[in-house]
C-alpha angles and dihedrals in degrees: 000000000000114000113243125244123259116216125181135188123214141175146118117294108280095025090116101243094133090055089068101045099089091042093052091046089053094049093050093047089050086064089058093258120150104228139189116200118202144150143218134266087032134024095137133055092256091042092055090053090050089048091056088053095045096049095044114030128070113233145155115289092241089051089051093050096045091050091051091054092043089056088045092051090053090045093054093045100045103032122002104049095040090051094050093046093054088050100258123136121240124213113189133186096224132341135178097323084071091062091054091047100043106026093031107031099025102037100026103242112160108266090220091065089051092051090054091054089045092054094044096045100035102025101194097336113123131158116273088222132011119194109208111199102207120196137155113266091234093057093040090054091048088054093049090050090058095059124093096219116103109250118253121226095271090050089052092064120110130253097265089058091053092046089057091047092050092048090051091051092049091049093047089050093054091049096047099085092236097312090110112059115194115223119199098233095186090080129090120283091250094052091049093049093049089057093044088052090057093048099048090046088069098051 
């Protein structure tokens, strides 16, 4: 049986990536692909409990990082790997690139320590394609301010934090060998989706 494809969406809070998840899922299913849609942190019953803690409770940076990877380990074991092995595709709103961007770039944790956790938890598993929705921090924060949902503790961070997060994403994209595809998220929804259509047609 052919292994399924693993696609992830990344970007700073407010970049608009979540707005495209359902549309992408619909386009892939229209091609006859059996698809699992998920998110991080979360994706499993335990992962969702950890998500609630991570988004609400103040904690030490190392605790935060370890909990992120604990949720990811469960996610891989219970959902992602089984789906890929049975030939299904997986579309995830965030994966480990977010740990490098948020805990590494944003909060300043040594990237070497994150790489150790990445290797331990994921082994050699990486997404086949990562769509990085890139947007200026100023515009991303404007978009967040227009939502009715109360901000979580990450969204409450200031502009300098998100500048570091965005820079970490941009650097990781450059170093990814083409796995991470930057998407200019300042454009209209239609323009972005035209580009996404062309990208997913090649995978």
